KOLLODREN-709228 format. One record per residue (C-alpha): y, x, z. Coordinates in pm, whole numbers, plus 32768, in hexadecimal, padded with zeros to 4 digits. Layout:
BEGIN
YXZ/...
END
This chain:
BEGIN
802080028016/80E7810E803E/808E81AE7F08/80FF80A37E47/823D80777EFB/827B81C47E97/822781DF7D50/8317807E7D27/842E811C7DBC/83F7825E7CF1/83FD819C7BB1/853480AE7C1D/85F682017C51/85B4827E7AF9/85ED81377A41/873081347AFD/877182BA7AA5/872782787948/881181227933/891C81DF79F4/896582C878F8/8A61824977DE/8A0482397653/8B54826B75BA/8C39838C75EB/8D9F83B27528/8E918474755E/8FF1859A74E9/903886D8750F/916087AE751D/918889177557/91EE8A6874A5/91458B7073BA/91398CF073E0/920C8D0D72B0/931B8C867355/93E18B8B7267/954A8B3C72A3/94E189D47319/946F897A7457/936288FE7477/92F789B2731A/918888DA733A/914987837349/8FFD86C67366/8F0585BF7397/8D93856873C5/8CD0844F73E3/8B5E841D7421/8A108345748F/894683D67599/87EC837B7578/87B083D3770F/887E84967805/887785F2774D/887F860475F6/891E851D74A5/89BA853A7377/8B0484C172D3/8C2885377205/8D4D8664726A/8E7D86AB71D4/8F6987C171F4/90D787E47160/915E8947718A/92EA8998711A/93488B0870E1/94A88B236FEB/93D28BC06EC0/92888AE66EC4/921D89A06F68/90B389576FA9/900188096FE7/8E8C88257034/8DA986D5703F/8C4E86D2709C/8B278623711F/8AA986EF7264/89BC86E37375/8A5286B074EA/89BC87257622/8A0B8707779B/896E880D7876/8959880D79C0/88EB87307ABB/88F785B77A92/896185167BC1/8A83860C7BEA/8BF285EA7B6F/8C07871C7AF4/8B6387937993/8B46885F785D/8B8A87CE7732/8B29888075DA/8B2087FA7476/8ADE88D57328/8ADF883871A7/8AD688977069/8BD587BC6F96/8D12882D6E9E/8E4888F96EBF/8F6D88596E08/902F89B46DF5/919B899C6D6F/92538AF16D3A/93B38B9D6CB0/93C98CA96BDD/94A28D5D6B13/94258E716A0B/955E8F4C6A47/96628F406B3A/97418EA269FF/966B8D9F69BB/96728C2A6A40/957C8BDB6B47/94308B116AAC/93758A0A6B85/920889E26B3E/90E189356BE8/8F7B89866BFB/8E6B88B16CA7/8D7289AA6D24/8C3A89986DDD/8C6489AE6F6A/8C0C89CB70A3/8C7B8967720E/8C1C89F47389/8CB3897B74ED/8C3289AF762C/8CF1897E7760/8D1688E778C9/8D6787927903/8DA4869B7A49/8D24853E7A5F/8E3684A67B5C/8DD083277AC7/8C9082C97A2E/8D6B827F78EA/8E4683887904/8DF3852278F6/8F30863478E3/8E988791783A/8F1988E077D5/8E57897576B8/8E2E8AB275E5/8E158A2D744E/8DE48AC1732B/8E0589FB71F3/8E0A8AF6707C/8D598AE26F23/8C6C8BF86EE4/8D538C7D6DD2/8E8B8C986EB3/8DC78D016FEC/8EDD8DB970DA/8F168DFA7258/90728D657262/8FBD8BFD7216/8F258C027373/8FE78B12744D/900B8A8D75C8/9056894875FB/9071880B7713/8FAB86CB76BE/8FB885707745/8E8484B176EA/8E0A833A7745/8CA382F17764/8C43815476F5/
END
């Protein structure tokens, strides 16, 4: 009889744990890159995902970066993970994905020439890792290191740091 009560209690606790996690997750970020464009913030991002379980999900990410001579907009489907203890308010969000970088840049052949603007759509990748606190079940605040670039224009300057606000449904 005691084992039946214990098994039932464990099963109910597991069901509550699984039903307590939020499946939808959307948010935005603002920050700066190491390149240090003229605008502060020079990087704006968004993300949204559906979580299959408390740890793993899939969704979309986007990141816009502006520099005086070029602009990048990376848009990618991504894998999402929330690492850390499931019952903790502190967790470690990560995102990684492959997508498209719409890279727009300005250049001049010589110093006397006018600037020409060109846009390329290139194959790109995106990665983000950070630390987040979830003061409420529906809200989290994070600090992230983030990199997004095409494989053709890979440069250390595209690494950025941002602050994010996410909503959980």
